[in-house]
Predicted model as a PDB file, atoms N, CA, C, CB and O in Angstrom, pLDDT in the B-factor column:
MODEL        1                                                                  
ATOM      1  N   ILE A   1      96.514 100.854  75.458  1.00 53.00           N  
ATOM      2  CA  ILE A   1      96.516  99.558  74.745  1.00 53.00           C  
ATOM      3  C   ILE A   1      95.432  99.374  73.887  1.00 53.00           C  
ATOM      4  CB  ILE A   1      96.531  98.470  75.623  1.00 53.00           C  
ATOM      5  O   ILE A   1      95.740  98.774  72.857  1.00 53.00           O  
ATOM      6  N   PHE A   2      94.124  99.736  73.994  1.00 58.00           N  
ATOM      7  CA  PHE A   2      93.201  99.406  73.275  1.00 58.00           C  
ATOM      8  C   PHE A   2      93.623  99.969  71.973  1.00 58.00           C  
ATOM      9  CB  PHE A   2      91.963  99.791  73.793  1.00 58.00           C  
ATOM     10  O   PHE A   2      93.227  99.209  71.089  1.00 58.00           O  
ATOM     11  N   SER A   3      94.297 101.042  71.456  1.00 61.00           N  
ATOM     12  CA  SER A   3      94.295 101.581  70.303  1.00 61.00           C  
ATOM     13  C   SER A   3      95.348 100.639  69.521  1.00 61.00           C  
ATOM     14  CB  SER A   3      94.604 103.105  70.400  1.00 61.00           C  
ATOM     15  O   SER A   3      95.488 100.594  68.299  1.00 61.00           O  
ATOM     16  N   ALA A   4      96.040  99.918  70.461  1.00 58.00           N  
ATOM     17  CA  ALA A   4      97.253  98.991  69.726  1.00 58.00           C  
ATOM     18  C   ALA A   4      96.535  97.603  69.507  1.00 58.00           C  
ATOM     19  CB  ALA A   4      98.806  98.753  70.796  1.00 58.00           C  
ATOM     20  O   ALA A   4      97.037  96.782  68.739  1.00 58.00           O  
ATOM     21  N   LEU A   5      95.389  97.348  70.164  1.00 61.00           N  
ATOM     22  CA  LEU A   5      94.466  96.161  69.670  1.00 61.00           C  
ATOM     23  C   LEU A   5      94.211  96.182  68.234  1.00 61.00           C  
ATOM     24  CB  LEU A   5      93.080  96.174  70.355  1.00 61.00           C  
ATOM     25  O   LEU A   5      94.299  95.234  67.454  1.00 61.00           O  
ATOM     26  N   ASP A   6      93.869  97.449  67.976  1.00 68.00           N  
ATOM     27  CA  ASP A   6      93.425  97.536  66.429  1.00 68.00           C  
ATOM     28  C   ASP A   6      94.317  97.818  65.557  1.00 68.00           C  
ATOM     29  CB  ASP A   6      92.479  98.462  66.140  1.00 68.00           C  
ATOM     30  O   ASP A   6      93.954  97.991  64.394  1.00 68.00           O  
ATOM     31  N   ALA A   7      95.803  97.939  65.938  1.00 70.00           N  
ATOM     32  CA  ALA A   7      96.802  98.045  64.759  1.00 70.00           C  
ATOM     33  C   ALA A   7      97.213  96.548  64.114  1.00 70.00           C  
ATOM     34  CB  ALA A   7      98.216  98.821  65.335  1.00 70.00           C  
ATOM     35  O   ALA A   7      97.121  95.433  64.627  1.00 70.00           O  
ATOM     36  N   GLU A   8      97.616  96.883  63.022  1.00 79.00           N  
ATOM     37  CA  GLU A   8      98.125  95.469  62.155  1.00 79.00           C  
ATOM     38  C   GLU A   8      99.671  95.517  62.636  1.00 79.00           C  
ATOM     39  CB  GLU A   8      97.950  95.564  60.115  1.00 79.00           C  
ATOM     40  O   GLU A   8     100.170  94.397  62.516  1.00 79.00           O  
ATOM     41  N   GLU A   9     100.429  96.317  63.059  1.00 85.00           N  
ATOM     42  CA  GLU A   9     101.696  95.807  63.172  1.00 85.00           C  
ATOM     43  C   GLU A   9     101.942  95.961  64.880  1.00 85.00           C  
ATOM     44  CB  GLU A   9     102.801  96.680  62.126  1.00 85.00           C  
ATOM     45  O   GLU A   9     101.122  96.445  65.660  1.00 85.00           O  
ATOM     46  N   ALA A  10     103.254  95.433  65.223  1.00 87.00           N  
ATOM     47  CA  ALA A  10     103.328  95.501  66.810  1.00 87.00           C  
ATOM     48  C   ALA A  10     103.610  97.038  67.193  1.00 87.00           C  
ATOM     49  CB  ALA A  10     104.624  94.464  67.450  1.00 87.00           C  
ATOM     50  O   ALA A  10     104.174  97.924  66.551  1.00 87.00           O  
ATOM     51  N   GLU A  11     103.017  97.038  68.471  1.00 88.00           N  
ATOM     52  CA  GLU A  11     103.287  98.916  68.906  1.00 88.00           C  
ATOM     53  C   GLU A  11     103.858  98.359  70.406  1.00 88.00           C  
ATOM     54  CB  GLU A  11     101.349 100.377  69.054  1.00 88.00           C  
ATOM     55  O   GLU A  11     103.654  97.277  70.958  1.00 88.00           O  
ATOM     56  N   THR A  12     104.677  99.568  70.858  1.00 91.00           N  
ATOM     57  CA  THR A  12     105.179  99.805  72.010  1.00 91.00           C  
ATOM     58  C   THR A  12     104.320 100.974  72.731  1.00 91.00           C  
ATOM     59  CB  THR A  12     106.615 100.094  71.815  1.00 91.00           C  
ATOM     60  O   THR A  12     104.273 102.110  72.259  1.00 91.00           O  
ATOM     61  N   VAL A  13     103.664 100.607  73.884  1.00 89.00           N  
ATOM     62  CA  VAL A  13     102.835 101.555  74.560  1.00 89.00           C  
ATOM     63  C   VAL A  13     103.350 101.800  75.940  1.00 89.00           C  
ATOM     64  CB  VAL A  13     101.419 101.090  74.602  1.00 89.00           C  
ATOM     65  O   VAL A  13     104.191 101.077  76.477  1.00 89.00           O  
ATOM     66  N   LEU A  14     102.784 102.900  76.515  1.00 91.00           N  
ATOM     67  CA  LEU A  14     103.243 103.153  77.858  1.00 91.00           C  
ATOM     68  C   LEU A  14     102.080 103.597  78.518  1.00 91.00           C  
ATOM     69  CB  LEU A  14     104.384 104.144  77.974  1.00 91.00           C  
ATOM     70  O   LEU A  14     101.370 104.581  78.306  1.00 91.00           O  
ATOM     71  N   VAL A  15     101.989 102.414  79.618  1.00 88.00           N  
ATOM     72  CA  VAL A  15     100.753 102.523  80.367  1.00 88.00           C  
ATOM     73  C   VAL A  15     101.013 102.926  81.795  1.00 88.00           C  
ATOM     74  CB  VAL A  15      99.996 101.225  80.328  1.00 88.00           C  
ATOM     75  O   VAL A  15     101.886 102.517  82.561  1.00 88.00           O  
ATOM     76  N   PHE A  16      99.963 103.914  82.006  1.00 85.00           N  
ATOM     77  CA  PHE A  16      99.771 104.818  83.334  1.00 85.00           C  
ATOM     78  C   PHE A  16      98.819 104.001  84.455  1.00 85.00           C  
ATOM     79  CB  PHE A  16      98.954 106.383  82.890  1.00 85.00           C  
ATOM     80  O   PHE A  16      97.599 104.064  84.298  1.00 85.00           O  
ATOM     81  N   ASP A  17      99.406 103.176  85.674  1.00 84.00           N  
ATOM     82  CA  ASP A  17      98.360 102.454  86.387  1.00 84.00           C  
ATOM     83  C   ASP A  17      98.242 103.410  87.445  1.00 84.00           C  
ATOM     84  CB  ASP A  17      98.670 100.932  86.852  1.00 84.00           C  
ATOM     85  O   ASP A  17      99.224 103.466  88.186  1.00 84.00           O  
ATOM     86  N   TYR A  18      97.391 104.091  87.674  1.00 78.00           N  
ATOM     87  CA  TYR A  18      97.006 104.977  88.779  1.00 78.00           C  
ATOM     88  C   TYR A  18      95.728 104.356  89.732  1.00 78.00           C  
ATOM     89  CB  TYR A  18      96.588 106.426  88.093  1.00 78.00           C  
ATOM     90  O   TYR A  18      94.560 104.140  89.408  1.00 78.00           O  
ATOM     91  N   GLY A  19      96.280 104.201  90.764  1.00 74.00           N  
ATOM     92  CA  GLY A  19      95.059 103.981  91.959  1.00 74.00           C  
ATOM     93  C   GLY A  19      95.461 103.236  93.212  1.00 74.00           C  
ATOM     94  O   GLY A  19      96.528 102.630  93.108  1.00 74.00           O  
ATOM     95  N   GLY A  20      94.937 103.165  94.189  1.00 73.00           N  
ATOM     96  CA  GLY A  20      95.272 102.464  95.167  1.00 73.00           C  
ATOM     97  C   GLY A  20      96.360 103.329  96.206  1.00 73.00           C  
ATOM     98  O   GLY A  20      96.837 102.815  97.218  1.00 73.00           O  
ATOM     99  N   GLY A  21      96.645 104.683  95.773  1.00 78.00           N  
ATOM    100  CA  GLY A  21      97.617 105.493  96.230  1.00 78.00           C  
ATOM    101  C   GLY A  21      99.026 105.423  95.624  1.00 78.00           C  
ATOM    102  O   GLY A  21      99.921 106.090  96.142  1.00 78.00           O  
ATOM    103  N   THR A  22      99.272 104.653  94.556  1.00 82.00           N  
ATOM    104  CA  THR A  22     100.397 104.226  94.075  1.00 82.00           C  
ATOM    105  C   THR A  22      99.885 104.866  92.405  1.00 82.00           C  
ATOM    106  CB  THR A  22     100.718 102.399  94.413  1.00 82.00           C  
ATOM    107  O   THR A  22      98.788 105.040  91.873  1.00 82.00           O  
ATOM    108  N   LEU A  23     101.112 105.049  92.036  1.00 84.00           N  
ATOM    109  CA  LEU A  23     101.430 105.496  90.353  1.00 84.00           C  
ATOM    110  C   LEU A  23     102.400 104.827  89.775  1.00 84.00           C  
ATOM    111  CB  LEU A  23     101.892 106.956  90.086  1.00 84.00           C  
ATOM    112  O   LEU A  23     103.590 105.094  89.940  1.00 84.00           O  
ATOM    113  N   ASP A  24     101.931 103.837  88.999  1.00 89.00           N  
ATOM    114  CA  ASP A  24     103.023 103.150  88.539  1.00 89.00           C  
ATOM    115  C   ASP A  24     103.020 103.095  86.773  1.00 89.00           C  
ATOM    116  CB  ASP A  24     102.953 101.664  89.269  1.00 89.00           C  
ATOM    117  O   ASP A  24     101.924 103.048  86.213  1.00 89.00           O  
ATOM    118  N   LEU A  25     104.020 103.102  86.121  1.00 90.00           N  
ATOM    119  CA  LEU A  25     104.319 102.822  84.735  1.00 90.00           C  
ATOM    120  C   LEU A  25     104.816 101.623  84.068  1.00 90.00           C  
ATOM    121  CB  LEU A  25     105.081 103.596  84.437  1.00 90.00           C  
ATOM    122  O   LEU A  25     105.684 100.912  84.574  1.00 90.00           O  
ATOM    123  N   GLY A  26     104.302 101.403  82.998  1.00 92.00           N  
ATOM    124  CA  GLY A  26     104.593 100.079  82.460  1.00 92.00           C  
ATOM    125  C   GLY A  26     105.000 100.378  80.911  1.00 92.00           C  
ATOM    126  O   GLY A  26     104.230 101.038  80.214  1.00 92.00           O  
ATOM    127  N   VAL A  27     106.201  99.889  80.399  1.00 95.00           N  
ATOM    128  CA  VAL A  27     106.172  99.697  79.021  1.00 95.00           C  
ATOM    129  C   VAL A  27     105.754  98.544  78.545  1.00 95.00           C  
ATOM    130  CB  VAL A  27     107.255  99.882  78.524  1.00 95.00           C  
ATOM    131  O   VAL A  27     106.190  97.586  79.182  1.00 95.00           O  
ATOM    132  N   TRP A  28     105.062  98.280  77.651  1.00 92.00           N  
ATOM    133  CA  TRP A  28     104.736  96.863  77.014  1.00 92.00           C  
ATOM    134  C   TRP A  28     104.567  96.770  75.401  1.00 92.00           C  
ATOM    135  CB  TRP A  28     103.343  96.351  77.647  1.00 92.00           C  
ATOM    136  O   TRP A  28     104.138  97.721  74.748  1.00 92.00           O  
ATOM    137  N   ARG A  29     104.893  95.705  74.905  1.00 93.00           N  
ATOM    138  CA  ARG A  29     104.859  95.669  73.800  1.00 93.00           C  
ATOM    139  C   ARG A  29     103.605  94.703  73.082  1.00 93.00           C  
ATOM    140  CB  ARG A  29     106.125  95.377  73.569  1.00 93.00           C  
ATOM    141  O   ARG A  29     103.534  93.494  73.302  1.00 93.00           O  
ATOM    142  N   VAL A  30     102.884  95.252  72.418  1.00 89.00           N  
ATOM    143  CA  VAL A  30     101.616  94.694  71.811  1.00 89.00           C  
ATOM    144  C   VAL A  30     101.822  94.129  70.417  1.00 89.00           C  
ATOM    145  CB  VAL A  30     100.530  95.785  71.736  1.00 89.00           C  
ATOM    146  O   VAL A  30     101.864  94.765  69.364  1.00 89.00           O  
ATOM    147  N   GLN A  31     101.964  92.601  70.630  1.00 88.00           N  
ATOM    148  CA  GLN A  31     102.001  92.060  69.316  1.00 88.00           C  
ATOM    149  C   GLN A  31     100.600  91.506  68.963  1.00 88.00           C  
ATOM    150  CB  GLN A  31     103.093  90.972  69.215  1.00 88.00           C  
ATOM    151  O   GLN A  31     100.049  90.605  69.595  1.00 88.00           O  
ATOM    152  N   PRO A  32     100.002  92.237  67.721  1.00 83.00           N  
ATOM    153  CA  PRO A  32      98.503  91.994  67.339  1.00 83.00           C  
ATOM    154  C   PRO A  32      98.381  90.308  66.737  1.00 83.00           C  
ATOM    155  CB  PRO A  32      98.009  93.266  65.992  1.00 83.00           C  
ATOM    156  O   PRO A  32      99.329  89.853  66.097  1.00 83.00           O  
ATOM    157  N   ALA A  33      97.489  89.692  66.928  1.00 80.00           N  
ATOM    158  CA  ALA A  33      97.496  88.426  66.337  1.00 80.00           C  
ATOM    159  C   ALA A  33      95.882  87.699  66.446  1.00 80.00           C  
ATOM    160  CB  ALA A  33      98.703  87.545  67.136  1.00 80.00           C  
ATOM    161  O   ALA A  33      95.462  86.547  66.559  1.00 80.00           O  
ATOM    162  N   GLY A  34      95.359  88.860  66.359  1.00 75.00           N  
ATOM    163  CA  GLY A  34      93.773  88.366  66.469  1.00 75.00           C  
ATOM    164  C   GLY A  34      93.098  88.188  67.806  1.00 75.00           C  
ATOM    165  O   GLY A  34      93.224  89.054  68.672  1.00 75.00           O  
ATOM    166  N   ALA A  35      92.424  87.151  67.994  1.00 76.00           N  
ATOM    167  CA  ALA A  35      92.331  86.457  69.139  1.00 76.00           C  
ATOM    168  C   ALA A  35      93.372  86.127  70.216  1.00 76.00           C  
ATOM    169  CB  ALA A  35      91.932  85.489  68.767  1.00 76.00           C  
ATOM    170  O   ALA A  35      93.278  85.998  71.437  1.00 76.00           O  
ATOM    171  N   ASP A  36      94.461  86.026  69.300  1.00 84.00           N  
ATOM    172  CA  ASP A  36      95.812  85.865  70.087  1.00 84.00           C  
ATOM    173  C   ASP A  36      96.571  86.588  70.608  1.00 84.00           C  
ATOM    174  CB  ASP A  36      96.550  85.445  69.612  1.00 84.00           C  
ATOM    175  O   ASP A  36      97.538  86.141  71.225  1.00 84.00           O  
ATOM    176  N   THR A  37      96.298  88.037  70.481  1.00 85.00           N  
ATOM    177  CA  THR A  37      97.235  88.958  70.756  1.00 85.00           C  
ATOM    178  C   THR A  37      98.261  88.718  72.014  1.00 85.00           C  
ATOM    179  CB  THR A  37      96.498  90.135  70.915  1.00 85.00           C  
ATOM    180  O   THR A  37      97.957  88.215  73.096  1.00 85.00           O  
ATOM    181  N   GLN A  38      99.524  89.189  71.618  1.00 88.00           N  
ATOM    182  CA  GLN A  38     100.479  88.833  72.827  1.00 88.00           C  
ATOM    183  C   GLN A  38     100.770  90.436  73.507  1.00 88.00           C  
ATOM    184  CB  GLN A  38     102.133  87.936  72.193  1.00 88.00           C  
ATOM    185  O   GLN A  38     100.749  91.495  72.880  1.00 88.00           O  
ATOM    186  N   PHE A  39     101.015  90.265  74.818  1.00 89.00           N  
ATOM    187  CA  PHE A  39     101.558  91.497  75.626  1.00 89.00           C  
ATOM    188  C   PHE A  39     102.961  90.918  76.044  1.00 89.00           C  
ATOM    189  CB  PHE A  39     100.535  91.982  77.049  1.00 89.00           C  
ATOM    190  O   PHE A  39     103.280  89.776  76.375  1.00 89.00           O  
ATOM    191  N   ARG A  40     103.602  91.927  75.936  1.00 93.00           N  
ATOM    192  CA  ARG A  40     105.062  91.598  76.711  1.00 93.00           C  
ATOM    193  C   ARG A  40     105.372  92.855  77.710  1.00 93.00           C  
ATOM    194  CB  ARG A  40     106.482  91.442  75.483  1.00 93.00           C  
ATOM    195  O   ARG A  40     105.381  93.988  77.230  1.00 93.00           O  
ATOM    196  N   GLU A  41     105.578  92.689  78.836  1.00 94.00           N  
ATOM    197  CA  GLU A  41     106.257  93.811  79.661  1.00 94.00           C  
ATOM    198  C   GLU A  41     107.745  93.747  79.453  1.00 94.00           C  
ATOM    199  CB  GLU A  41     105.944  93.686  81.239  1.00 94.00           C  
ATOM    200  O   GLU A  41     108.607  92.870  79.511  1.00 94.00           O  
ATOM    201  N   LEU A  42     107.698  94.923  79.211  1.00 95.00           N  
ATOM    202  CA  LEU A  42     109.439  95.404  78.709  1.00 95.00           C  
ATOM    203  C   LEU A  42     110.098  96.005  79.981  1.00 95.00           C  
ATOM    204  CB  LEU A  42     109.539  96.836  77.312  1.00 95.00           C  
ATOM    205  O   LEU A  42     111.208  95.633  80.361  1.00 95.00           O  
ATOM    206  N   ALA A  43     109.342  96.977  80.639  1.00 94.00           N  
ATOM    207  CA  ALA A  43     109.863  97.713  81.796  1.00 94.00           C  
ATOM    208  C   ALA A  43     108.649  98.248  82.685  1.00 94.00           C  
ATOM    209  CB  ALA A  43     110.794  98.930  81.289  1.00 94.00           C  
ATOM    210  O   ALA A  43     107.682  98.747  82.109  1.00 94.00           O  
ATOM    211  N   PHE A  44     108.678  98.161  84.005  1.00 91.00           N  
ATOM    212  CA  PHE A  44     108.005  98.498  85.044  1.00 91.00           C  
ATOM    213  C   PHE A  44     108.464  99.290  86.357  1.00 91.00           C  
ATOM    214  CB  PHE A  44     107.596  97.469  85.326  1.00 91.00           C  
ATOM    215  O   PHE A  44     109.347  98.784  87.049  1.00 91.00           O  
ATOM    216  N   GLY A  45     107.934 100.431  86.698  1.00 91.00           N  
ATOM    217  CA  GLY A  45     108.262 101.100  87.891  1.00 91.00           C  
ATOM    218  C   GLY A  45     107.266 101.900  88.224  1.00 91.00           C  
ATOM    219  O   GLY A  45     106.256 102.205  87.590  1.00 91.00           O  
ATOM    220  N   GLY A  46     107.708 102.275  89.472  1.00 85.00           N  
ATOM    221  CA  GLY A  46     106.562 103.275  90.382  1.00 85.00           C  
ATOM    222  C   GLY A  46     106.883 103.787  91.347  1.00 85.00           C  
ATOM    223  O   GLY A  46     108.100 103.767  91.537  1.00 85.00           O  
ATOM    224  N   HIS A  47     106.095 104.428  92.330  1.00 82.00           N  
ATOM    225  CA  HIS A  47     106.454 104.907  93.603  1.00 82.00           C  
ATOM    226  C   HIS A  47     105.083 104.539  94.420  1.00 82.00           C  
ATOM    227  CB  HIS A  47     106.899 106.566  93.578  1.00 82.00           C  
ATOM    228  O   HIS A  47     103.991 104.650  93.862  1.00 82.00           O  
ATOM    229  N   PRO A  48     105.182 104.176  95.526  1.00 80.00           N  
ATOM    230  CA  PRO A  48     104.247 103.893  96.275  1.00 80.00           C  
ATOM    231  C   PRO A  48     103.403 104.919  96.961  1.00 80.00           C  
ATOM    232  CB  PRO A  48     104.735 103.173  97.028  1.00 80.00           C  
ATOM    233  O   PRO A  48     102.391 104.579  97.574  1.00 80.00           O  
ATOM    234  N   ARG A  49     103.831 106.298  96.866  1.00 78.00           N  
ATOM    235  CA  ARG A  49     103.076 107.222  97.501  1.00 78.00           C  
ATOM    236  C   ARG A  49     102.804 108.322  96.473  1.00 78.00           C  
ATOM    237  CB  ARG A  49     103.756 107.706  98.754  1.00 78.00           C  
ATOM    238  O   ARG A  49     102.357 109.417  96.817  1.00 78.00           O  
ATOM    239  N   ALA A  50     103.077 108.014  95.224  1.00 80.00           N  
ATOM    240  CA  ALA A  50     102.912 109.449  93.867  1.00 80.00           C  
ATOM    241  C   ALA A  50     101.640 109.494  93.945  1.00 80.00           C  
ATOM    242  CB  ALA A  50     103.406 109.226  91.993  1.00 80.00           C  
ATOM    243  O   ALA A  50     101.225 110.641  94.109  1.00 80.00           O  
ATOM    244  N   GLY A  51     100.575 108.422  93.874  1.00 80.00           N  
ATOM    245  CA  GLY A  51      99.506 108.492  93.605  1.00 80.00           C  
ATOM    246  C   GLY A  51      98.653 109.311  94.549  1.00 80.00           C  
ATOM    247  O   GLY A  51      97.612 109.831  94.148  1.00 80.00           O  
ATOM    248  N   ASP A  52      99.097 109.443  95.864  1.00 82.00           N  
ATOM    249  CA  ASP A  52      98.568 110.204  96.790  1.00 82.00           C  
ATOM    250  C   ASP A  52      98.859 111.691  96.309  1.00 82.00           C  
ATOM    251  CB  ASP A  52      99.125 109.824  98.164  1.00 82.00           C  
ATOM    252  O   ASP A  52      97.974 112.542  96.216  1.00 82.00           O  
ATOM    253  N   ALA A  53     100.178 111.904  96.019  1.00 82.00           N  
ATOM    254  CA  ALA A  53     100.461 113.531  95.601  1.00 82.00           C  
ATOM    255  C   ALA A  53      99.639 113.866  94.406  1.00 82.00           C  
ATOM    256  CB  ALA A  53     102.118 113.877  95.175  1.00 82.00           C  
ATOM    257  O   ALA A  53      99.239 115.019  94.251  1.00 82.00           O  
ATOM    258  N   LEU A  54      99.325 112.786  93.429  1.00 81.00           N  
ATOM    259  CA  LEU A  54      98.729 113.019  91.865  1.00 81.00           C  
ATOM    260  C   LEU A  54      97.113 113.405  92.768  1.00 81.00           C  
ATOM    261  CB  LEU A  54      98.791 111.155  90.404  1.00 81.00           C  
ATOM    262  O   LEU A  54      96.472 114.443  92.603  1.00 81.00           O  
ATOM    263  N   ASP A  55      96.833 112.563  93.461  1.00 80.00           N  
ATOM    264  CA  ASP A  55      95.370 112.965  94.069  1.00 80.00           C  
ATOM    265  C   ASP A  55      95.115 114.582  94.395  1.00 80.00           C  
ATOM    266  CB  ASP A  55      95.174 112.132  95.557  1.00 80.00           C  
ATOM    267  O   ASP A  55      94.364 115.391  93.850  1.00 80.00           O  
ATOM    268  N   ARG A  56      96.179 114.738  95.662  1.00 83.00           N  
ATOM    269  CA  ARG A  56      96.358 116.257  95.899  1.00 83.00           C  
ATOM    270  C   ARG A  56      96.247 117.118  94.766  1.00 83.00           C  
ATOM    271  CB  ARG A  56      97.640 116.552  96.458  1.00 83.00           C  
ATOM    272  O   ARG A  56      95.385 117.997  94.742  1.00 83.00           O  
ATOM    273  N   LEU A  57      97.082 116.933  93.784  1.00 86.00           N  
ATOM    274  CA  LEU A  57      97.195 117.724  92.796  1.00 86.00           C  
ATOM    275  C   LEU A  57      96.034 118.206  91.948  1.00 86.00           C  
ATOM    276  CB  LEU A  57      98.000 117.189  92.126  1.00 86.00           C  
ATOM    277  O   LEU A  57      95.726 119.335  91.565  1.00 86.00           O  
ATOM    278  N   ILE A  58      95.492 117.041  91.773  1.00 84.00           N  
ATOM    279  CA  ILE A  58      94.039 117.211  91.079  1.00 84.00           C  
ATOM    280  C   ILE A  58      92.908 117.976  91.717  1.00 84.00           C  
ATOM    281  CB  ILE A  58      93.451 115.896  90.877  1.00 84.00           C  
ATOM    282  O   ILE A  58      92.127 118.797  91.234  1.00 84.00           O  
ATOM    283  N   PHE A  59      93.050 117.419  93.095  1.00 84.00           N  
ATOM    284  CA  PHE A  59      91.868 117.827  93.881  1.00 84.00           C  
ATOM    285  C   PHE A  59      92.342 119.511  93.925  1.00 84.00           C  
ATOM    286  CB  PHE A  59      91.701 116.902  95.577  1.00 84.00           C  
ATOM    287  O   PHE A  59      91.352 120.235  93.813  1.00 84.00           O  
ATOM    288  N   GLU A  60      93.475 120.173  94.046  1.00 86.00           N  
ATOM    289  CA  GLU A  60      93.718 121.596  94.040  1.00 86.00           C  
ATOM    290  C   GLU A  60      93.391 122.200  92.501  1.00 86.00           C  
ATOM    291  CB  GLU A  60      95.308 121.859  94.513  1.00 86.00           C  
ATOM    292  O   GLU A  60      92.815 123.277  92.346  1.00 86.00           O  
ATOM    293  N   TYR A  61      93.677 121.660  91.792  1.00 89.00           N  
ATOM    294  CA  TYR A  61      93.357 121.971  90.516  1.00 89.00           C  
ATOM    295  C   TYR A  61      91.690 122.137  90.129  1.00 89.00           C  
ATOM    296  CB  TYR A  61      94.024 120.891  89.729  1.00 89.00           C  
ATOM    297  O   TYR A  61      91.205 123.086  89.514  1.00 89.00           O  
ATOM    298  N   LEU A  62      91.181 121.313  90.498  1.00 85.00           N  
ATOM    299  CA  LEU A  62      89.888 121.300  90.679  1.00 85.00           C  
ATOM    300  C   LEU A  62      88.931 122.258  91.478  1.00 85.00           C  
ATOM    301  CB  LEU A  62      89.779 120.273  91.079  1.00 85.00           C  
ATOM    302  O   LEU A  62      87.814 122.640  91.131  1.00 85.00           O  
ATOM    303  N   CYS A  63      89.636 122.564  92.650  1.00 85.00           N  
ATOM    304  CA  CYS A  63      89.196 123.591  93.538  1.00 85.00           C  
ATOM    305  C   CYS A  63      89.244 124.768  92.763  1.00 85.00           C  
ATOM    306  CB  CYS A  63      89.993 123.710  94.792  1.00 85.00           C  
ATOM    307  O   CYS A  63      88.268 125.492  92.571  1.00 85.00           O  
ATOM    308  N   VAL A  64      90.506 124.984  92.268  1.00 88.00           N  
ATOM    309  CA  VAL A  64      90.858 126.251  91.565  1.00 88.00           C  
ATOM    310  C   VAL A  64      89.924 126.665  90.166  1.00 88.00           C  
ATOM    311  CB  VAL A  64      92.426 126.077  91.148  1.00 88.00           C  
ATOM    312  O   VAL A  64      89.568 127.755  89.720  1.00 88.00           O  
ATOM    313  N   ARG A  65      89.730 125.388  89.750  1.00 89.00           N  
ATOM    314  CA  ARG A  65      88.583 125.798  88.182  1.00 89.00           C  
ATOM    315  C   ARG A  65      87.215 125.690  88.736  1.00 89.00           C  
ATOM    316  CB  ARG A  65      88.637 124.469  86.592  1.00 89.00           C  
ATOM    317  O   ARG A  65      86.281 125.984  87.990  1.00 89.00           O  
ATOM    318  N   HIS A  66      86.962 125.286  90.013  1.00 85.00           N  
ATOM    319  CA  HIS A  66      85.461 124.804  90.332  1.00 85.00           C  
ATOM    320  C   HIS A  66      85.241 125.696  91.894  1.00 85.00           C  
ATOM    321  CB  HIS A  66      85.332 122.721  90.510  1.00 85.00           C  
ATOM    322  O   HIS A  66      84.710 125.108  92.837  1.00 85.00           O  
ATOM    323  N   PRO A  67      85.578 126.742  91.993  1.00 83.00           N  
ATOM    324  CA  PRO A  67      85.517 127.141  93.445  1.00 83.00           C  
ATOM    325  C   PRO A  67      83.981 126.906  94.213  1.00 83.00           C  
ATOM    326  CB  PRO A  67      85.935 128.767  93.489  1.00 83.00           C  
ATOM    327  O   PRO A  67      83.860 126.806  95.433  1.00 83.00           O  
ATOM    328  N   GLU A  68      83.073 126.856  93.429  1.00 81.00           N  
ATOM    329  CA  GLU A  68      81.871 126.675  94.252  1.00 81.00           C  
ATOM    330  C   GLU A  68      81.659 125.192  94.807  1.00 81.00           C  
ATOM    331  CB  GLU A  68      80.651 127.088  93.403  1.00 81.00           C  
ATOM    332  O   GLU A  68      80.784 124.934  95.633  1.00 81.00           O  
ATOM    333  N   TYR A  69      82.551 124.224  94.272  1.00 76.00           N  
ATOM    334  CA  TYR A  69      82.534 122.961  95.045  1.00 76.00           C  
ATOM    335  C   TYR A  69      83.887 123.057  96.093  1.00 76.00           C  
ATOM    336  CB  TYR A  69      82.605 121.572  93.923  1.00 76.00           C  
ATOM    337  O   TYR A  69      84.007 122.068  96.816  1.00 76.00           O  
ATOM    338  N   ALA A  70      84.683 123.882  96.222  1.00 76.00           N  
ATOM    339  CA  ALA A  70      85.776 123.793  96.916  1.00 76.00           C  
ATOM    340  C   ALA A  70      85.326 124.091  98.597  1.00 76.00           C  
ATOM    341  CB  ALA A  70      86.848 124.833  96.235  1.00 76.00           C  
ATOM    342  O   ALA A  70      86.023 123.672  99.520  1.00 76.00           O  
ATOM    343  N   ALA A  71      84.180 124.800  98.792  1.00 76.00           N  
ATOM    344  CA  ALA A  71      83.793 124.806  99.940  1.00 76.00           C  
ATOM    345  C   ALA A  71      83.043 123.689 100.739  1.00 76.00           C  
ATOM    346  CB  ALA A  71      83.229 125.735  99.906  1.00 76.00           C  
ATOM    347  O   ALA A  71      83.001 123.425 101.941  1.00 76.00           O  
ATOM    348  N   ALA A  72      82.482 123.145  99.664  1.00 74.00           N  
ATOM    349  CA  ALA A  72      81.466 121.729 100.075  1.00 74.00           C  
ATOM    350  C   ALA A  72      82.649 120.620 100.138  1.00 74.00           C  
ATOM    351  CB  ALA A  72      80.036 121.203  98.642  1.00 74.00           C  
ATOM    352  O   ALA A  72      82.435 119.653 100.868  1.00 74.00           O  
ATOM    353  N   ALA A  73      83.750 120.673  99.509  1.00 71.00           N  
ATOM    354  CA  ALA A  73      84.818 119.550  99.581  1.00 71.00           C  
ATOM    355  C   ALA A  73      85.694 119.576 100.956  1.00 71.00           C  
ATOM    356  CB  ALA A  73      85.852 119.717  98.289  1.00 71.00           C  
ATOM    357  O   ALA A  73      86.188 118.613 101.540  1.00 71.00           O  
ATOM    358  N   ALA A  74      85.747 121.073 101.332  1.00 69.00           N  
ATOM    359  CA  ALA A  74      86.679 121.351 102.621  1.00 69.00           C  
ATOM    360  C   ALA A  74      85.753 120.804 103.692  1.00 69.00           C  
ATOM    361  CB  ALA A  74      87.124 123.081 102.922  1.00 69.00           C  
ATOM    362  O   ALA A  74      86.219 119.939 104.434  1.00 69.00           O  
ATOM    363  N   SER A  75      84.422 121.225 103.874  1.00 71.00           N  
ATOM    364  CA  SER A  75      83.340 120.783 104.422  1.00 71.00           C  
ATOM    365  C   SER A  75      83.426 119.297 104.736  1.00 71.00           C  
ATOM    366  CB  SER A  75      82.286 121.110 103.604  1.00 71.00           C  
ATOM    367  O   SER A  75      83.215 119.017 105.916  1.00 71.00           O  
ATOM    368  N   ALA A  76      83.693 118.300 103.918  1.00 65.00           N  
ATOM    369  CA  ALA A  76      83.597 117.099 103.780  1.00 65.00           C  
ATOM    370  C   ALA A  76      84.789 116.163 104.639  1.00 65.00           C  
ATOM    371  CB  ALA A  76      83.575 116.970 102.352  1.00 65.00           C  
ATOM    372  O   ALA A  76      84.792 115.046 105.156  1.00 65.00           O  
ATOM    373  N   ARG A  77      85.985 117.496 104.450  1.00 61.00           N  
ATOM    374  CA  ARG A  77      87.082 116.372 105.334  1.00 61.00           C  
ATOM    375  C   ARG A  77      86.823 116.420 106.638  1.00 61.00           C  
ATOM    376  CB  ARG A  77      88.726 116.674 105.270  1.00 61.00           C  
ATOM    377  O   ARG A  77      87.467 115.722 107.421  1.00 61.00           O  
TER     378      ARG A  77                                                      
ENDMDL                                                                          
END                                                                             
């Protein structure tokens, strides 16, 4: 959205909202107008448990990339 704020023309952007165990996606239309920039939500959807799955994938990826931290992470569970 931030890059759309600098645009001179309207843009459609895809927003990933990742937090609280959920993963939501939104499609927004950003119409620049200086201080009166307008945001319009075109579509929204998500999954209440997808954030947990993404957390797990990121954790597993980081443990493979940084094995020195994997043991410490496992002992903290």
